[in-house]
NULUMPA-98651 format. One record per residue (C-alpha): residue number from 1; x, y, z; residue in three letters. Coordinates in Angstrom, 1 decimal, always signed. Layout:
REM NULUMPA-98651
<site><nr>NUM</nr><xx>X</xx><yy>Y</yy><zz>Z</zz><rest>ALA</rest></site>
...
REM end
This chain:
REM NULUMPA-98651
<site><nr>1</nr><xx>+88.4</xx><yy>+123.8</yy><zz>+93.0</zz><rest>MET</rest></site>
<site><nr>2</nr><xx>+89.2</xx><yy>+120.9</yy><zz>+95.3</zz><rest>THR</rest></site>
<site><nr>3</nr><xx>+92.6</xx><yy>+119.7</yy><zz>+96.1</zz><rest>ASP</rest></site>
<site><nr>4</nr><xx>+93.0</xx><yy>+115.9</yy><zz>+95.7</zz><rest>HIS</rest></site>
<site><nr>5</nr><xx>+96.7</xx><yy>+115.9</yy><zz>+96.3</zz><rest>SER</rest></site>
<site><nr>6</nr><xx>+96.3</xx><yy>+114.8</yy><zz>+99.9</zz><rest>GLY</rest></site>
<site><nr>7</nr><xx>+94.3</xx><yy>+111.8</yy><zz>+98.8</zz><rest>THR</rest></site>
<site><nr>8</nr><xx>+96.8</xx><yy>+111.0</yy><zz>+96.2</zz><rest>ALA</rest></site>
<site><nr>9</nr><xx>+99.6</xx><yy>+111.2</yy><zz>+98.7</zz><rest>ARG</rest></site>
<site><nr>10</nr><xx>+97.7</xx><yy>+109.0</yy><zz>+101.1</zz><rest>GLN</rest></site>
<site><nr>11</nr><xx>+97.2</xx><yy>+106.4</yy><zz>+98.4</zz><rest>ASN</rest></site>
<site><nr>12</nr><xx>+100.8</xx><yy>+106.5</yy><zz>+97.4</zz><rest>ASN</rest></site>
<site><nr>13</nr><xx>+101.8</xx><yy>+106.1</yy><zz>+101.1</zz><rest>ARG</rest></site>
<site><nr>14</nr><xx>+99.6</xx><yy>+103.0</yy><zz>+101.4</zz><rest>GLU</rest></site>
<site><nr>15</nr><xx>+101.0</xx><yy>+101.5</yy><zz>+98.3</zz><rest>ASP</rest></site>
<site><nr>16</nr><xx>+104.6</xx><yy>+102.1</yy><zz>+99.3</zz><rest>SER</rest></site>
<site><nr>17</nr><xx>+103.8</xx><yy>+100.8</yy><zz>+102.8</zz><rest>SER</rest></site>
<site><nr>18</nr><xx>+102.5</xx><yy>+97.5</yy><zz>+101.4</zz><rest>LEU</rest></site>
<site><nr>19</nr><xx>+105.6</xx><yy>+97.0</yy><zz>+99.3</zz><rest>SER</rest></site>
<site><nr>20</nr><xx>+107.8</xx><yy>+98.1</yy><zz>+102.1</zz><rest>GLY</rest></site>
<site><nr>21</nr><xx>+106.4</xx><yy>+95.5</yy><zz>+104.5</zz><rest>HIS</rest></site>
<site><nr>22</nr><xx>+106.4</xx><yy>+92.6</yy><zz>+102.0</zz><rest>THR</rest></site>
<site><nr>23</nr><xx>+110.0</xx><yy>+92.9</yy><zz>+100.6</zz><rest>TRP</rest></site>
<site><nr>24</nr><xx>+111.4</xx><yy>+90.2</yy><zz>+103.0</zz><rest>PRO</rest></site>
<site><nr>25</nr><xx>+109.3</xx><yy>+87.7</yy><zz>+101.2</zz><rest>LEU</rest></site>
<site><nr>26</nr><xx>+111.2</xx><yy>+88.1</yy><zz>+97.9</zz><rest>ILE</rest></site>
<site><nr>27</nr><xx>+114.4</xx><yy>+86.3</yy><zz>+99.0</zz><rest>PRO</rest></site>
<site><nr>28</nr><xx>+112.3</xx><yy>+83.6</yy><zz>+100.8</zz><rest>LEU</rest></site>
<site><nr>29</nr><xx>+110.3</xx><yy>+83.1</yy><zz>+97.7</zz><rest>LEU</rest></site>
<site><nr>30</nr><xx>+113.4</xx><yy>+82.8</yy><zz>+95.5</zz><rest>ILE</rest></site>
<site><nr>31</nr><xx>+114.9</xx><yy>+80.3</yy><zz>+97.9</zz><rest>ALA</rest></site>
<site><nr>32</nr><xx>+111.7</xx><yy>+78.3</yy><zz>+97.9</zz><rest>SER</rest></site>
<site><nr>33</nr><xx>+111.5</xx><yy>+78.2</yy><zz>+94.1</zz><rest>ILE</rest></site>
<site><nr>34</nr><xx>+115.1</xx><yy>+77.3</yy><zz>+93.8</zz><rest>LEU</rest></site>
<site><nr>35</nr><xx>+114.7</xx><yy>+74.4</yy><zz>+96.1</zz><rest>LEU</rest></site>
<site><nr>36</nr><xx>+111.6</xx><yy>+73.3</yy><zz>+94.4</zz><rest>ARG</rest></site>
<site><nr>37</nr><xx>+113.1</xx><yy>+73.4</yy><zz>+90.9</zz><rest>ALA</rest></site>
<site><nr>38</nr><xx>+116.5</xx><yy>+71.8</yy><zz>+91.6</zz><rest>SER</rest></site>
<site><nr>39</nr><xx>+116.7</xx><yy>+70.9</yy><zz>+95.3</zz><rest>GLY</rest></site>
<site><nr>40</nr><xx>+118.8</xx><yy>+67.8</yy><zz>+94.6</zz><rest>ASP</rest></site>
<site><nr>41</nr><xx>+121.9</xx><yy>+69.6</yy><zz>+93.6</zz><rest>SER</rest></site>
<site><nr>42</nr><xx>+124.4</xx><yy>+71.1</yy><zz>+96.1</zz><rest>LEU</rest></site>
<site><nr>43</nr><xx>+124.7</xx><yy>+74.5</yy><zz>+94.4</zz><rest>TRP</rest></site>
<site><nr>44</nr><xx>+120.9</xx><yy>+75.0</yy><zz>+94.7</zz><rest>ALA</rest></site>
<site><nr>45</nr><xx>+120.9</xx><yy>+74.1</yy><zz>+98.3</zz><rest>GLN</rest></site>
<site><nr>46</nr><xx>+123.7</xx><yy>+76.5</yy><zz>+99.1</zz><rest>VAL</rest></site>
<site><nr>47</nr><xx>+122.2</xx><yy>+79.3</yy><zz>+97.2</zz><rest>CYS</rest></site>
<site><nr>48</nr><xx>+118.8</xx><yy>+78.7</yy><zz>+98.7</zz><rest>ALA</rest></site>
<site><nr>49</nr><xx>+120.3</xx><yy>+78.7</yy><zz>+102.2</zz><rest>ALA</rest></site>
<site><nr>50</nr><xx>+122.0</xx><yy>+82.0</yy><zz>+101.5</zz><rest>ALA</rest></site>
<site><nr>51</nr><xx>+118.8</xx><yy>+83.6</yy><zz>+100.1</zz><rest>MET</rest></site>
<site><nr>52</nr><xx>+116.7</xx><yy>+82.1</yy><zz>+103.0</zz><rest>GLY</rest></site>
<site><nr>53</nr><xx>+119.2</xx><yy>+83.5</yy><zz>+105.5</zz><rest>GLY</rest></site>
<site><nr>54</nr><xx>+118.8</xx><yy>+87.0</yy><zz>+104.0</zz><rest>LEU</rest></site>
<site><nr>55</nr><xx>+115.1</xx><yy>+86.6</yy><zz>+104.0</zz><rest>GLY</rest></site>
<site><nr>56</nr><xx>+115.0</xx><yy>+85.5</yy><zz>+107.6</zz><rest>ALA</rest></site>
<site><nr>57</nr><xx>+117.2</xx><yy>+88.5</yy><zz>+108.6</zz><rest>LEU</rest></site>
<site><nr>58</nr><xx>+114.9</xx><yy>+90.8</yy><zz>+106.7</zz><rest>ALA</rest></site>
<site><nr>59</nr><xx>+111.9</xx><yy>+89.3</yy><zz>+108.4</zz><rest>ALA</rest></site>
<site><nr>60</nr><xx>+113.5</xx><yy>+89.9</yy><zz>+111.8</zz><rest>VAL</rest></site>
<site><nr>61</nr><xx>+114.2</xx><yy>+93.5</yy><zz>+110.9</zz><rest>TYR</rest></site>
<site><nr>62</nr><xx>+110.6</xx><yy>+93.9</yy><zz>+109.7</zz><rest>GLY</rest></site>
<site><nr>63</nr><xx>+109.3</xx><yy>+92.5</yy><zz>+113.0</zz><rest>MET</rest></site>
<site><nr>64</nr><xx>+111.5</xx><yy>+95.0</yy><zz>+114.9</zz><rest>SER</rest></site>
<site><nr>65</nr><xx>+110.0</xx><yy>+97.8</yy><zz>+112.9</zz><rest>GLN</rest></site>
<site><nr>66</nr><xx>+106.5</xx><yy>+96.4</yy><zz>+113.6</zz><rest>CYS</rest></site>
<site><nr>67</nr><xx>+107.2</xx><yy>+96.4</yy><zz>+117.4</zz><rest>VAL</rest></site>
<site><nr>68</nr><xx>+108.6</xx><yy>+99.9</yy><zz>+117.2</zz><rest>GLN</rest></site>
<site><nr>69</nr><xx>+105.4</xx><yy>+101.2</yy><zz>+115.4</zz><rest>ALA</rest></site>
<site><nr>70</nr><xx>+103.2</xx><yy>+99.4</yy><zz>+117.9</zz><rest>ALA</rest></site>
<site><nr>71</nr><xx>+104.9</xx><yy>+101.1</yy><zz>+120.8</zz><rest>ARG</rest></site>
<site><nr>72</nr><xx>+104.1</xx><yy>+104.5</yy><zz>+119.3</zz><rest>GLN</rest></site>
<site><nr>73</nr><xx>+100.4</xx><yy>+103.7</yy><zz>+118.6</zz><rest>ASN</rest></site>
<site><nr>74</nr><xx>+98.2</xx><yy>+102.2</yy><zz>+121.3</zz><rest>LYS</rest></site>
<site><nr>75</nr><xx>+95.5</xx><yy>+101.1</yy><zz>+118.8</zz><rest>ALA</rest></site>
<site><nr>76</nr><xx>+98.1</xx><yy>+98.9</yy><zz>+117.0</zz><rest>GLN</rest></site>
<site><nr>77</nr><xx>+99.3</xx><yy>+97.3</yy><zz>+120.2</zz><rest>ARG</rest></site>
<site><nr>78</nr><xx>+96.4</xx><yy>+94.8</yy><zz>+120.3</zz><rest>THR</rest></site>
<site><nr>79</nr><xx>+97.0</xx><yy>+93.9</yy><zz>+116.6</zz><rest>ALA</rest></site>
<site><nr>80</nr><xx>+100.7</xx><yy>+93.5</yy><zz>+117.2</zz><rest>ALA</rest></site>
<site><nr>81</nr><xx>+100.0</xx><yy>+91.3</yy><zz>+120.3</zz><rest>ALA</rest></site>
<site><nr>82</nr><xx>+97.8</xx><yy>+89.1</yy><zz>+118.1</zz><rest>GLY</rest></site>
<site><nr>83</nr><xx>+100.5</xx><yy>+88.8</yy><zz>+115.5</zz><rest>VAL</rest></site>
<site><nr>84</nr><xx>+103.2</xx><yy>+88.0</yy><zz>+118.1</zz><rest>ILE</rest></site>
<site><nr>85</nr><xx>+100.9</xx><yy>+85.4</yy><zz>+119.7</zz><rest>LEU</rest></site>
<site><nr>86</nr><xx>+100.4</xx><yy>+83.7</yy><zz>+116.4</zz><rest>VAL</rest></site>
<site><nr>87</nr><xx>+104.2</xx><yy>+83.7</yy><zz>+115.7</zz><rest>LEU</rest></site>
<site><nr>88</nr><xx>+104.9</xx><yy>+82.3</yy><zz>+119.2</zz><rest>LEU</rest></site>
<site><nr>89</nr><xx>+102.4</xx><yy>+79.5</yy><zz>+118.7</zz><rest>VAL</rest></site>
<site><nr>90</nr><xx>+103.9</xx><yy>+78.7</yy><zz>+115.3</zz><rest>GLY</rest></site>
<site><nr>91</nr><xx>+107.4</xx><yy>+78.7</yy><zz>+116.8</zz><rest>LEU</rest></site>
<site><nr>92</nr><xx>+106.3</xx><yy>+76.4</yy><zz>+119.6</zz><rest>ALA</rest></site>
<site><nr>93</nr><xx>+104.7</xx><yy>+74.0</yy><zz>+117.1</zz><rest>ASN</rest></site>
<site><nr>94</nr><xx>+107.9</xx><yy>+74.0</yy><zz>+115.1</zz><rest>LEU</rest></site>
<site><nr>95</nr><xx>+110.1</xx><yy>+73.3</yy><zz>+118.1</zz><rest>VAL</rest></site>
<site><nr>96</nr><xx>+107.7</xx><yy>+70.5</yy><zz>+119.2</zz><rest>ARG</rest></site>
<site><nr>97</nr><xx>+107.9</xx><yy>+69.0</yy><zz>+115.7</zz><rest>HIS</rest></site>
<site><nr>98</nr><xx>+111.7</xx><yy>+68.8</yy><zz>+115.7</zz><rest>PHE</rest></site>
<site><nr>99</nr><xx>+112.1</xx><yy>+67.6</yy><zz>+119.3</zz><rest>LEU</rest></site>
REM end
Protein backbone atom coordinates (compact mmCIF):
# COMPACT_ATOMS: atom_id res chain seq x y z
CA MET A 1 0.00 0.00 0.00
CA THR A 2 1.13 3.48 -0.71
CA ASP A 3 0.62 6.39 1.60
CA HIS A 4 -0.83 9.45 -0.12
CA SER A 5 -1.31 11.44 3.05
CA GLY A 6 1.88 13.44 2.42
CA THR A 7 0.61 14.51 -0.99
CA ALA A 8 -2.77 15.44 0.47
CA ARG A 9 -1.13 17.47 3.20
CA GLN A 10 1.03 19.27 0.65
CA ASN A 11 -2.01 20.08 -1.51
CA ASN A 12 -3.89 21.37 1.53
CA ARG A 13 -0.89 23.48 2.51
CA GLU A 14 -0.72 25.02 -0.97
CA ASP A 15 -4.46 25.78 -0.93
CA SER A 16 -4.30 27.37 2.51
CA SER A 17 -1.20 29.31 1.48
CA LEU A 18 -3.03 30.77 -1.49
CA SER A 19 -5.97 31.88 0.61
CA GLY A 20 -3.63 33.08 3.33
CA HIS A 21 -1.78 35.39 0.98
CA THR A 22 -4.82 36.83 -0.75
CA TRP A 23 -6.99 37.76 2.23
CA PRO A 24 -5.89 41.46 2.23
CA LEU A 25 -7.67 41.80 -1.11
CA ILE A 26 -11.08 41.17 0.47
CA PRO A 27 -11.45 44.56 2.27
CA LEU A 28 -9.94 46.35 -0.72
CA LEU A 29 -12.39 44.64 -3.04
CA ILE A 30 -15.33 45.52 -0.77
CA ALA A 31 -14.21 49.15 -0.64
CA SER A 32 -13.85 49.28 -4.41
CA ILE A 33 -17.30 47.80 -5.00
CA LEU A 34 -18.84 50.13 -2.44
CA LEU A 35 -17.35 53.19 -4.11
CA ARG A 36 -18.34 51.96 -7.54
CA ALA A 37 -21.93 51.26 -6.49
CA SER A 38 -22.67 54.39 -4.47
CA GLY A 39 -19.60 56.60 -4.37
CA ASP A 40 -21.55 59.83 -4.43
CA SER A 41 -22.89 59.45 -0.89
CA LEU A 42 -20.87 60.35 2.19
CA TRP A 43 -21.59 57.14 4.10
CA ALA A 44 -20.22 55.05 1.22
CA GLN A 45 -17.04 57.10 1.09
CA VAL A 46 -16.49 56.82 4.84
CA CYS A 47 -17.12 53.05 4.87
CA ALA A 48 -14.89 52.56 1.83
CA ALA A 49 -12.12 54.59 3.47
CA ALA A 50 -12.33 52.43 6.60
CA MET A 51 -12.33 49.19 4.60
CA GLY A 52 -9.53 50.44 2.36
CA GLY A 53 -7.46 51.38 5.41
CA LEU A 54 -7.89 47.90 6.84
CA GLY A 55 -6.95 46.39 3.50
CA ALA A 56 -3.87 48.59 3.24
CA LEU A 57 -2.75 47.60 6.75
CA ALA A 58 -3.32 43.95 5.90
CA ALA A 59 -1.26 44.36 2.72
CA VAL A 60 1.61 45.92 4.70
CA TYR A 61 1.48 42.99 7.13
CA GLY A 62 1.50 40.57 4.19
CA MET A 63 4.54 42.31 2.71
CA SER A 64 6.38 42.03 6.01
CA GLN A 65 5.63 38.30 6.07
CA CYS A 66 6.92 38.04 2.49
CA VAL A 67 10.17 39.77 3.41
CA GLN A 68 10.59 37.53 6.44
CA ALA A 69 10.08 34.41 4.31
CA ALA A 70 12.50 35.71 1.70
CA ARG A 71 15.19 36.20 4.32
CA GLN A 72 14.91 32.55 5.31
CA ASN A 73 15.15 31.15 1.77
CA LYS A 74 17.80 32.35 -0.69
CA ALA A 75 15.91 31.07 -3.75
CA GLN A 76 12.97 33.32 -2.92
CA ARG A 77 15.17 36.38 -2.49
CA THR A 78 15.39 37.03 -6.21
CA ALA A 79 11.61 36.71 -6.60
CA ALA A 80 11.05 38.99 -3.62
CA ALA A 81 13.51 41.52 -5.05
CA GLY A 82 11.53 41.52 -8.29
CA VAL A 83 8.27 42.09 -6.43
CA ILE A 84 9.79 44.90 -4.38
CA LEU A 85 11.19 46.49 -7.54
CA VAL A 86 7.76 46.42 -9.19
CA LEU A 87 6.16 47.92 -6.07
CA LEU A 88 8.76 50.70 -5.90
CA VAL A 89 8.28 51.56 -9.57
CA GLY A 90 4.51 51.68 -9.01
CA LEU A 91 4.96 53.89 -5.95
CA ALA A 92 7.27 56.23 -7.86
CA ASN A 93 4.73 56.45 -10.67
CA LEU A 94 1.96 57.22 -8.18
CA VAL A 95 3.98 59.94 -6.46
CA ARG A 96 4.93 61.45 -9.83
CA HIS A 97 1.27 61.47 -10.84
CA PHE A 98 0.15 63.39 -7.75
CA LEU A 99 3.04 65.87 -7.69
